[in-house]
C-alpha positions as CSV (number, residue, x, y, z in Angstrom):
1,M,25.9,133.1,110.2
2,F,29.6,133.9,109.8
3,K,31.7,135.1,106.7
4,T,35.6,134.8,106.2
5,P,37.3,138.1,105.1
6,M,36.2,140.1,102.0
7,G,32.6,138.7,102.0
8,L,34.1,134.9,101.0
9,K,32.2,131.5,101.9
10,T,32.5,129.9,104.7
11,L,34.4,126.0,103.9
12,I,30.8,124.6,105.2
13,E,28.8,126.9,103.6
14,W,30.7,125.5,100.2
15,E,30.0,122.1,101.3
16,S,27.0,122.3,101.6
17,V,26.9,124.0,98.0
18,L,29.0,122.2,96.2
19,Q,27.3,118.5,98.5
20,A,23.6,119.7,96.9
21,G,24.7,121.6,93.2
22,Y,27.4,118.9,92.1
23,T,27.9,116.0,93.9
24,Q,24.7,114.9,94.9
25,P,23.3,115.2,90.9
26,L,26.0,113.6,89.8
27,A,26.4,110.5,92.1
28,V,22.2,111.2,89.6
29,F,24.5,110.4,86.5
30,Q,26.1,108.0,88.3
31,K,23.8,105.9,88.5
32,V,21.7,106.6,85.3
33,I,24.9,106.3,83.3
34,P,24.7,102.4,82.9
35,C,21.0,102.4,81.7
36,L,21.6,104.4,78.7
37,K,21.2,103.1,75.7
38,E,23.3,104.0,72.3
39,E,23.1,106.9,71.0
40,A,21.3,108.3,74.1
41,S,21.0,111.7,75.0
42,V,21.9,114.1,78.2
43,V,20.5,116.9,78.8
44,R,22.0,118.4,82.4
45,F,20.7,122.0,83.5
46,S,21.8,124.7,84.4
47,G,21.9,129.2,84.2
48,I,24.1,131.6,82.8
49,T,25.9,132.3,85.4
50,S,27.7,128.8,83.7
51,K,29.1,131.4,81.6
52,Q,28.7,134.6,83.0
53,Y,29.8,136.1,86.5
54,S,26.9,137.1,88.9
55,E,27.2,139.1,91.9
56,G,26.0,137.8,94.9
57,Y,26.0,134.0,93.2
58,Q,29.9,133.0,94.5
59,N,28.8,129.8,94.8
60,T,26.4,128.9,92.3
61,N,28.8,130.7,89.8
62,V,31.4,128.3,90.5
63,V,29.1,125.0,90.8
64,R,27.3,125.5,87.3
65,M,30.8,126.4,85.4
66,A,31.6,122.7,87.2
67,W,28.9,121.5,85.8
68,A,29.7,122.6,82.4
69,A,33.6,121.3,82.5
70,Q,31.8,117.9,83.3
71,V,29.4,118.2,81.0
72,K,33.0,117.7,78.6
73,N,33.6,115.5,80.8
74,L,31.1,113.3,80.4
75,M,30.8,113.7,76.4
76,Y,33.9,112.2,76.7
77,Q,33.7,109.1,78.8
78,L,30.0,108.3,77.1
79,S,31.5,108.4,73.6
80,Q,31.7,104.5,72.9
81,K,28.0,104.4,73.6
82,K,27.3,107.4,71.2
83,V,25.5,109.3,74.0
84,R,26.1,112.9,73.5
85,V,25.7,115.1,76.4
86,N,24.6,119.0,77.0
87,L,23.9,121.5,79.1
88,I,21.1,124.5,79.1
89,S,21.6,127.4,80.8
90,P,19.3,129.4,80.8
91,G,18.7,133.3,82.1
92,F,15.2,134.2,83.9
93,I,12.3,132.0,82.8
94,L,9.6,133.0,83.9
95,T,8.4,130.6,85.7
96,P,5.6,130.5,88.5
97,F,8.4,130.1,90.5
98,N,10.0,133.5,89.2
99,L,6.6,135.4,88.9
100,L,5.7,134.8,92.4
101,K,10.1,136.5,92.7
102,V,8.8,139.0,90.2
103,K,5.8,139.7,91.8
104,S,7.2,140.0,95.3
105,R,10.3,142.4,94.7
106,A,7.1,144.7,92.7
107,S,5.4,145.0,95.5
108,E,8.4,146.3,97.9
109,L,9.4,148.9,94.9
110,G,5.6,150.2,95.3
111,L,5.2,148.2,91.6
112,E,1.9,146.8,90.0
113,V,3.5,143.4,88.5
114,R,3.1,144.6,84.3
115,E,4.9,147.9,86.0
116,Y,8.4,146.2,87.4
117,L,8.3,143.8,84.6
118,K,8.5,146.5,81.9
119,T,10.9,148.6,84.2
120,T,13.0,145.0,83.7
121,V,12.7,144.0,80.4
122,D,13.7,147.4,78.8
123,K,18.1,146.2,79.1
124,L,17.0,142.9,77.5
125,P,17.4,142.9,73.8
126,L,14.1,141.1,73.1
127,K,12.7,143.1,75.6
128,R,10.8,140.4,77.1
129,Y,12.1,137.4,79.4
130,G,11.5,133.9,78.7
131,A,9.0,131.2,79.1
132,P,9.3,127.6,80.3
133,E,8.0,126.9,76.8
134,E,10.7,127.9,74.9
135,V,13.6,126.6,76.9
136,A,11.2,123.1,76.6
137,D,11.4,123.4,72.7
138,V,15.4,124.0,73.6
139,V,15.2,121.1,75.3
140,S,12.9,118.8,72.8
141,F,15.6,119.8,70.2
142,F,18.4,118.5,72.2
143,L,16.7,115.4,72.6
144,N,15.8,114.8,69.2
145,K,17.6,112.7,66.1
146,K,18.0,116.5,64.2
147,S,20.8,117.3,67.2
148,R,22.5,113.7,66.8
149,H,26.0,116.0,65.8
150,V,25.7,118.9,68.5
151,N,27.6,117.3,71.9
152,G,29.1,119.0,75.2
153,V,28.0,122.2,74.5
154,N,26.2,125.5,76.9
155,L,23.4,126.7,75.3
156,V,22.7,129.8,76.9
157,V,18.5,130.4,76.7
158,D,18.3,133.9,77.8
159,G,17.3,136.4,74.7
160,G,21.0,137.7,75.0
161,E,19.9,138.5,78.4
162,S,24.2,138.1,79.2
163,V,26.6,139.4,77.5
164,A,28.8,136.5,77.3
165,Y,30.7,135.4,74.9
């Protein structure tokens, strides 16, 4: 695959990433918005790169930042219906998919999974990765009336993994 100078992505790569990560999800929002009831709550998922740059994720960094901005746009566009729109940006959550990546990386390094996890979580403030249930709890809060004054927020759910403010 051809790369432009200095490792920049080609326009074709950008178009592909923007289509899959931004334009297509936005098209879903456009279909759903007319169906939203007054005072509904919408939650969009992103990742910590919506707040903090991560090397090796050039395209993803930009798409996630675009969604952080789009959540603000949607917040204002849906204000007449009092629809709240928020973004959740998880860090590394130990989902079955990510556990497969952990197992693969541990194997590459010749380590047991438990040993590999120990070395990687030692750098984290809570000394562990998040569980899917913990992200679900945040989604539940955003969808609940208890969050009725929370709008346009990009909440990082990473146990302190990111260093962004």
